[in-house]
C-alpha positions, -999 to 999 in steps of 0.1 A, spaced: 724 121 59 752 125 89 751 163 89 713 162 91 715 140 119 736 157 140 718 189 137 686 172 144 703 155 178 739 169 185 765 141 189 769 155 223 731 143 236 747 107 232 733 80 215 707 70 237 689 101 233 690 95 199 670 62 201 645 79 226 645 109 204 637 80 171 605 60 199 592 93 207 592 108 170 574 75 156 550 74 190 541 107 180 534 101 142 511 72 153 493 95 182 488 120 159 471 97 132 446 88 160 440 124 166 421 125 136 409 90 136 394 87 167 371 116 164 359 104 130 354 73 145 334 85 175 313 111 150 308 76 127 290 62 155 271 87 173 261 124 167 250 130 201 274 161 215 278 145 246 293 111 239 315 127 217 328 152 243 329 124 265 358 104 243 376 135 248 370 135 284 378 99 291 413 103 274 422 130 293 407 121 328 430 93 336 456 120 338 439 138 369 428 101 382 463 79 378 490 106 375 503 109 406 503 74 413 523 70 383 547 92 389 555 71 422 557 40 399 577 53 376 605 64 409 600 25 418 604 6 388 630 -2 359 618 29 340 622 18 303 605 -13 310 573 7 326 574 25 288 574 -7 272 550 -29 288 526 1 289 532 7 249 522 -31 243 493 -27 267 487 3 243 492 -18 216 469 -48 229 440 -20 229 444 -10 197 446 -43 180 411 -55 200 397 -20 189 407 -27 152 394 -61 150 363 -46 167 357 -24 136 370 -46 109 344 -75 118 317 -48 123 313 -50 162 327 -18 172 294 5 192 301 39 210 304 17 240 334 -3 228 354 31 214 349 52 247 359 20 264 388 19 242 395 57 249 397 52 286 418 21 285 443 39 258 446 71 279 457 55 312 479 36 296 496 68 280 494 82 316 521 55 326 540 57 292 543 92 294 549 99 327 580 71 330 592 85 291 593 118 304 620 112 330 645 92 303 658 117 289 673 136 320 691 103 326 707 104 294 716 139 287 737 167 307 716 194 321 729 223 305 713 204 274 685 199 286 667 226 268 677 215 236 668 178 243 633 192 248 630 215 218 638 183 196 613 162 211 592 190 207 601 189 175 586 156 169 553 164 186 544 195 165 557 180 129 542 146 132 515 147 162 501 182 155 511 190 115 515 154 96 495 129 118 461 146 117 459 143 74 471 114 69 450 98 100 418 113 79 432 101 47 432 65 64 402 67 82 390 76 45 405 41 28 386 19 55 374 25 97 396 2 109 433 11 88 442 41 108 443 21 147 464 -7 124 492 17 113 490 30 147 497 1 162 526 -7 135 539 29 148 537 19 183 552 -16 175 583 2 164 587 26 188 588 1 212 617 -14 194 635 18 192 635 25 230 646 -8 233 679 0 219 686 28 248 712 19 271 705 25 309 711 5 334 689 -20 347 665 -15 374 648 11 393 667 45 401 668 44 437 669 15 465 639 -12 465 613 10 483 594 -8 516 571 22 517 536 24 503 528 39 473 508 66 490 537 74 510 559 79 484 534 101 463 532 121 500 572 125 498 570 136 460 544 165 472 565 176 500 599 177 479 580 202 457 563 221 483 598 228 499 615 243 472 598 274 461 611 278 428 598 245 414 567 257 438 561 283 422 568 272 387 539 245 391 517 271 402 523 293 371 514 261 347 481 252 367 472 292 365 480 299 326 464 265 317 435 275 336 430 310 313 444 291 281 420 267 284 389 290 288 400 308 257 407 274 243 376 260 250 356 282 230 381 291 196 362 267 172 334 290 180 351 323 181 368 311 146 332 306 136 310 333 150 333 364 155 361 359 130 333 345 104 360 322 88 341 290 85 355 248 95 386 255 72 393 285 89 398 272 125 417 244 110 437 274 95 445 287 130 454 255 147 477 250 117 494 281 122 501 276 156 516 244 148 539 263 120 547 287 144 559 265 172 581 243 143 601 275 137 603 282 179 617 247 185 640 246 152 655 280 165 654 270 206 697 262 203 698 300 195 675 315 214 691 297 246 721 304 237 713 347 228 690 351 258 688 350 292 669 323 305 645 342 329 642 369 302 631 342 275 606 328 306 591 363 311 588 370 276 570 342 269 545 346 294 540 381 286 540 372 255 504 348 265 493 379 283 488 401 252 475 371 229 446 372 249 441 404 247 448 405 211 419 374 204 400 396 222 396 426 203 403 411 167 377 408 143 397 395 112 407 366 101 439 365 93 454 387 122 444 360 145 461 335 121 493 360 124 482 359 164 481 323 167 513 317 146 528 340 171 513 319 198 529 286 189 565 299 189 566 311 223 541 284 238 565 256 225 595 277 236 580 277 270 571 240 270 608 234 266 619 257 291 597 249 320 604 215 322 639 217 312 642 239 342 620 215 363 641 183 355 675 205 360 664 212 397 646 175 404 664 150 417 663 114 393 644 94 423 620 122 423 614 127 391 582 101 385 568 117 411 575 157 408 567 155 370 534 140 377 523 167 401 533 190 370 516 167 349 481 172 369 485 209 373 488 208 333 456 187 326 432 199 358 441 232 351 429 232 313 404 211 327 389 237 350 399 263 326 376 245 302 344 244 325 350 283 332 355 287 293 321 273 287 304 292 317 316 331 310 308 323 271 272 311 276 263 343 298 288 373 289 294 362 251 326 347 235 346 369 240 345 370 279 365 339 283 392 359 261 388 388 287 390 363 309 420 350 301 437 383 295 428 396 329 439 364 351 472 356 332 477 392 332 477 392 373 495 356 374 521 374 357 526 403 378 527 384 407 558 360 398 575 382 374 605 392 400 603 357 410 609 342 372 645 346 381 650 326 406 628 297 388 647 302 358 677 289 381 658 264 406 685 235 398 706 260 419 678 266 448 674 232 446 711 224 453 714 249 486 678 238 496 690 197 496 720 210 516 704 228 537 681 200 545 695 170 535 670 157 511 
């Protein structure tokens, strides 16, 4: 048992990281259960496409509305306490939702309101939680730590959680949400075991939150590697969002795979991610960081081209499997590179700007994908994604060498500016 634990979370990462990892994995299981149960609950209350899509929008919208504020708060307050308080609020919303379902008082307005409240709490919890790992792990191990966190996301959120959530929903509409409350409470208990210095990471701030946000944005703008990395994330999420937004129609009408086939495509991506994150340590040791980053982005460009030209479902599954492999490696790499470069007291604010780029890019991309597909056919978003991501990669190809070592650039900038 100890060998398995050491393989999953090497002892050098520390006991605190192991508690954080356990909390993250437990929370991801609950979120994965809701990933299936949430849409099923919405569909049980309404068949309106607008209302169904609104449930997804209301969970994502808080990232655009509150992410920057959440980042500033995470840099002002005790981060672990912020995770705990936000998680407790999430649990209370879920308890209220579970009770309304069980008593038969639920309606679509209640469900949509709960989605928005849960999404808002999640912004603050995830923003603060994302700053804890760099406080526990040495910089050289940020990559492997991120990979282990992502392994839990893939395995429990993407693979295991959804079928469990669907099965629990079949037992009773309130059951999966009650189970999610239990997982959330357990995650709170586990994160409380993480040993961190009490209080905020910087001296008591006497500035306005808006000034803190502006200070975080200025930090990012003055550090070229982190700034360019954020722009890359924004651009690639626009192109990815455009193609992914019509993937279900692509699988049904272009590949003729049916609903089950669409599920197989997303499962293939998750399995690819599970394989690559498991091997992340080996990749990080054997391949230069800049080379690995370039390879991930180049594969993203080629994926869009491959999906645009293929008409075979099994080929698309192979493509999505490869997508999962490089996408989750890129996720671990890009997060580790950013966190190595950003000072502890700026992790929340810079991370929140990064998150706005991720979610904002995906939202803009989804809107573009719908328009392109409507007027140019279902393949148009994939061609757009291929051209857009290809041009972006060409523009930043040389800079990726500097981005890969952004922590060194950040140190030089700090010494030069005194910040």
